[in-house]
Chimera marker file (.cmm) of the C-alpha trace (Angstrom):
<marker_set name="trace">
<marker id="1" x="41.739" y="8.109" z="-146.185" r="1" g="1" b="0" radius="0.5"/>
<marker id="2" x="38.318" y="6.082" z="-146.527" r="1" g="1" b="0" radius="0.5"/>
<marker id="3" x="38.432" y="5.140" z="-142.833" r="1" g="1" b="0" radius="0.5"/>
<marker id="4" x="36.792" y="7.183" z="-140.156" r="1" g="1" b="0" radius="0.5"/>
<marker id="5" x="39.043" y="8.449" z="-137.048" r="1" g="1" b="0" radius="0.5"/>
<marker id="6" x="37.147" y="6.327" z="-134.879" r="1" g="1" b="0" radius="0.5"/>
<marker id="7" x="38.194" y="2.865" z="-136.088" r="1" g="1" b="0" radius="0.5"/>
<marker id="8" x="40.997" y="1.417" z="-134.289" r="1" g="1" b="0" radius="0.5"/>
<marker id="9" x="44.483" y="0.976" z="-136.029" r="1" g="1" b="0" radius="0.5"/>
<marker id="10" x="44.475" y="-2.659" z="-135.588" r="1" g="1" b="0" radius="0.5"/>
<marker id="11" x="41.494" y="-2.970" z="-137.916" r="1" g="1" b="0" radius="0.5"/>
<marker id="12" x="42.649" y="-0.968" z="-140.453" r="1" g="1" b="0" radius="0.5"/>
<marker id="13" x="45.250" y="-1.997" z="-143.255" r="1" g="1" b="0" radius="0.5"/>
<marker id="14" x="46.497" y="-1.218" z="-146.675" r="1" g="1" b="0" radius="0.5"/>
<marker id="15" x="45.806" y="-3.156" z="-149.770" r="1" g="1" b="0" radius="0.5"/>
<marker id="16" x="48.772" y="-2.786" z="-151.899" r="1" g="1" b="0" radius="0.5"/>
<marker id="17" x="47.347" y="-4.226" z="-155.302" r="1" g="1" b="0" radius="0.5"/>
<marker id="18" x="44.566" y="-1.909" z="-154.941" r="1" g="1" b="0" radius="0.5"/>
<marker id="19" x="45.993" y="1.058" z="-153.301" r="1" g="1" b="0" radius="0.5"/>
<marker id="20" x="43.106" y="1.114" z="-150.801" r="1" g="1" b="0" radius="0.5"/>
<marker id="21" x="43.545" y="1.678" z="-147.202" r="1" g="1" b="0" radius="0.5"/>
<marker id="22" x="40.782" y="0.513" z="-144.786" r="1" g="1" b="0" radius="0.5"/>
<marker id="23" x="38.793" y="-2.874" z="-144.285" r="1" g="1" b="0" radius="0.5"/>
<marker id="24" x="37.759" y="-5.665" z="-146.715" r="1" g="1" b="0" radius="0.5"/>
<marker id="25" x="34.088" y="-7.059" z="-146.177" r="1" g="1" b="0" radius="0.5"/>
<marker id="26" x="33.345" y="-10.681" z="-147.148" r="1" g="1" b="0" radius="0.5"/>
<marker id="27" x="29.812" y="-12.088" z="-147.431" r="1" g="1" b="0" radius="0.5"/>
<marker id="28" x="28.340" y="-15.572" z="-148.190" r="1" g="1" b="0" radius="0.5"/>
<marker id="29" x="24.686" y="-16.364" z="-149.247" r="1" g="1" b="0" radius="0.5"/>
<marker id="30" x="22.791" y="-19.118" z="-150.425" r="1" g="1" b="0" radius="0.5"/>
<marker id="31" x="21.330" y="-19.585" z="-153.696" r="1" g="1" b="0" radius="0.5"/>
<marker id="32" x="18.282" y="-17.302" z="-152.286" r="1" g="1" b="0" radius="0.5"/>
<marker id="33" x="20.482" y="-14.410" z="-151.372" r="1" g="1" b="0" radius="0.5"/>
<marker id="34" x="19.760" y="-15.353" z="-147.958" r="1" g="1" b="0" radius="0.5"/>
<marker id="35" x="22.900" y="-14.270" z="-145.710" r="1" g="1" b="0" radius="0.5"/>
<marker id="36" x="25.122" y="-17.068" z="-144.095" r="1" g="1" b="0" radius="0.5"/>
<marker id="37" x="28.165" y="-15.498" z="-142.872" r="1" g="1" b="0" radius="0.5"/>
<marker id="38" x="29.975" y="-12.082" z="-142.727" r="1" g="1" b="0" radius="0.5"/>
<marker id="39" x="33.489" y="-11.357" z="-141.841" r="1" g="1" b="0" radius="0.5"/>
<marker id="40" x="35.125" y="-7.899" z="-141.795" r="1" g="1" b="0" radius="0.5"/>
<marker id="41" x="39.243" y="-7.753" z="-141.908" r="1" g="1" b="0" radius="0.5"/>
<marker id="42" x="41.464" y="-5.210" z="-142.263" r="1" g="1" b="0" radius="0.5"/>
<marker id="43" x="42.675" y="-4.605" z="-146.207" r="1" g="1" b="0" radius="0.5"/>
<marker id="44" x="45.882" y="-6.071" z="-145.468" r="1" g="1" b="0" radius="0.5"/>
<marker id="45" x="44.540" y="-9.524" z="-145.169" r="1" g="1" b="0" radius="0.5"/>
<marker id="46" x="44.652" y="-11.594" z="-148.331" r="1" g="1" b="0" radius="0.5"/>
<marker id="47" x="41.522" y="-12.607" z="-149.994" r="1" g="1" b="0" radius="0.5"/>
<marker id="48" x="42.271" y="-16.635" z="-149.674" r="1" g="1" b="0" radius="0.5"/>
<marker id="49" x="43.146" y="-16.298" z="-145.656" r="1" g="1" b="0" radius="0.5"/>
<marker id="50" x="39.924" y="-14.423" z="-145.334" r="1" g="1" b="0" radius="0.5"/>
<marker id="51" x="37.951" y="-16.974" z="-147.213" r="1" g="1" b="0" radius="0.5"/>
<marker id="52" x="39.443" y="-19.851" z="-145.288" r="1" g="1" b="0" radius="0.5"/>
<marker id="53" x="38.374" y="-18.288" z="-142.009" r="1" g="1" b="0" radius="0.5"/>
<marker id="54" x="34.727" y="-17.370" z="-143.439" r="1" g="1" b="0" radius="0.5"/>
<marker id="55" x="34.224" y="-20.841" z="-144.600" r="1" g="1" b="0" radius="0.5"/>
<marker id="56" x="34.910" y="-22.461" z="-141.247" r="1" g="1" b="0" radius="0.5"/>
<marker id="57" x="32.118" y="-20.324" z="-139.471" r="1" g="1" b="0" radius="0.5"/>
<marker id="58" x="29.558" y="-21.712" z="-142.094" r="1" g="1" b="0" radius="0.5"/>
<marker id="59" x="26.881" y="-23.858" z="-140.749" r="1" g="1" b="0" radius="0.5"/>
<marker id="60" x="27.137" y="-27.354" z="-141.524" r="1" g="1" b="0" radius="0.5"/>
<marker id="61" x="25.365" y="-28.285" z="-144.944" r="1" g="1" b="0" radius="0.5"/>
<marker id="62" x="22.535" y="-31.025" z="-144.142" r="1" g="1" b="0" radius="0.5"/>
<link id1="1" id2="2" r="1" g="1" b="0" radius="0.2"/>
<link id1="2" id2="3" r="1" g="1" b="0" radius="0.2"/>
<link id1="3" id2="4" r="1" g="1" b="0" radius="0.2"/>
<link id1="4" id2="5" r="1" g="1" b="0" radius="0.2"/>
<link id1="5" id2="6" r="1" g="1" b="0" radius="0.2"/>
<link id1="6" id2="7" r="1" g="1" b="0" radius="0.2"/>
<link id1="7" id2="8" r="1" g="1" b="0" radius="0.2"/>
<link id1="8" id2="9" r="1" g="1" b="0" radius="0.2"/>
<link id1="9" id2="10" r="1" g="1" b="0" radius="0.2"/>
<link id1="10" id2="11" r="1" g="1" b="0" radius="0.2"/>
<link id1="11" id2="12" r="1" g="1" b="0" radius="0.2"/>
<link id1="12" id2="13" r="1" g="1" b="0" radius="0.2"/>
<link id1="13" id2="14" r="1" g="1" b="0" radius="0.2"/>
<link id1="14" id2="15" r="1" g="1" b="0" radius="0.2"/>
<link id1="15" id2="16" r="1" g="1" b="0" radius="0.2"/>
<link id1="16" id2="17" r="1" g="1" b="0" radius="0.2"/>
<link id1="17" id2="18" r="1" g="1" b="0" radius="0.2"/>
<link id1="18" id2="19" r="1" g="1" b="0" radius="0.2"/>
<link id1="19" id2="20" r="1" g="1" b="0" radius="0.2"/>
<link id1="20" id2="21" r="1" g="1" b="0" radius="0.2"/>
<link id1="21" id2="22" r="1" g="1" b="0" radius="0.2"/>
<link id1="22" id2="23" r="1" g="1" b="0" radius="0.2"/>
<link id1="23" id2="24" r="1" g="1" b="0" radius="0.2"/>
<link id1="24" id2="25" r="1" g="1" b="0" radius="0.2"/>
<link id1="25" id2="26" r="1" g="1" b="0" radius="0.2"/>
<link id1="26" id2="27" r="1" g="1" b="0" radius="0.2"/>
<link id1="27" id2="28" r="1" g="1" b="0" radius="0.2"/>
<link id1="28" id2="29" r="1" g="1" b="0" radius="0.2"/>
<link id1="29" id2="30" r="1" g="1" b="0" radius="0.2"/>
<link id1="30" id2="31" r="1" g="1" b="0" radius="0.2"/>
<link id1="31" id2="32" r="1" g="1" b="0" radius="0.2"/>
<link id1="32" id2="33" r="1" g="1" b="0" radius="0.2"/>
<link id1="33" id2="34" r="1" g="1" b="0" radius="0.2"/>
<link id1="34" id2="35" r="1" g="1" b="0" radius="0.2"/>
<link id1="35" id2="36" r="1" g="1" b="0" radius="0.2"/>
<link id1="36" id2="37" r="1" g="1" b="0" radius="0.2"/>
<link id1="37" id2="38" r="1" g="1" b="0" radius="0.2"/>
<link id1="38" id2="39" r="1" g="1" b="0" radius="0.2"/>
<link id1="39" id2="40" r="1" g="1" b="0" radius="0.2"/>
<link id1="40" id2="41" r="1" g="1" b="0" radius="0.2"/>
<link id1="41" id2="42" r="1" g="1" b="0" radius="0.2"/>
<link id1="42" id2="43" r="1" g="1" b="0" radius="0.2"/>
<link id1="43" id2="44" r="1" g="1" b="0" radius="0.2"/>
<link id1="44" id2="45" r="1" g="1" b="0" radius="0.2"/>
<link id1="45" id2="46" r="1" g="1" b="0" radius="0.2"/>
<link id1="46" id2="47" r="1" g="1" b="0" radius="0.2"/>
<link id1="47" id2="48" r="1" g="1" b="0" radius="0.2"/>
<link id1="48" id2="49" r="1" g="1" b="0" radius="0.2"/>
<link id1="49" id2="50" r="1" g="1" b="0" radius="0.2"/>
<link id1="50" id2="51" r="1" g="1" b="0" radius="0.2"/>
<link id1="51" id2="52" r="1" g="1" b="0" radius="0.2"/>
<link id1="52" id2="53" r="1" g="1" b="0" radius="0.2"/>
<link id1="53" id2="54" r="1" g="1" b="0" radius="0.2"/>
<link id1="54" id2="55" r="1" g="1" b="0" radius="0.2"/>
<link id1="55" id2="56" r="1" g="1" b="0" radius="0.2"/>
<link id1="56" id2="57" r="1" g="1" b="0" radius="0.2"/>
<link id1="57" id2="58" r="1" g="1" b="0" radius="0.2"/>
<link id1="58" id2="59" r="1" g="1" b="0" radius="0.2"/>
<link id1="59" id2="60" r="1" g="1" b="0" radius="0.2"/>
<link id1="60" id2="61" r="1" g="1" b="0" radius="0.2"/>
<link id1="61" id2="62" r="1" g="1" b="0" radius="0.2"/>
</marker_set>
């Protein structure tokens, strides 16, 4: 297992497609590479679901 023993079980999951246990990390950057948003989910959360939640946390475009 790639997850440390100190990581709570609620934040861990198993990605059946990649056969990997643990967490997934998502980031959003602007065209300059500046960080706009970050999300960490359990591995069993789908990419589409994680992206929807992440995009709602972005600052509004001006």
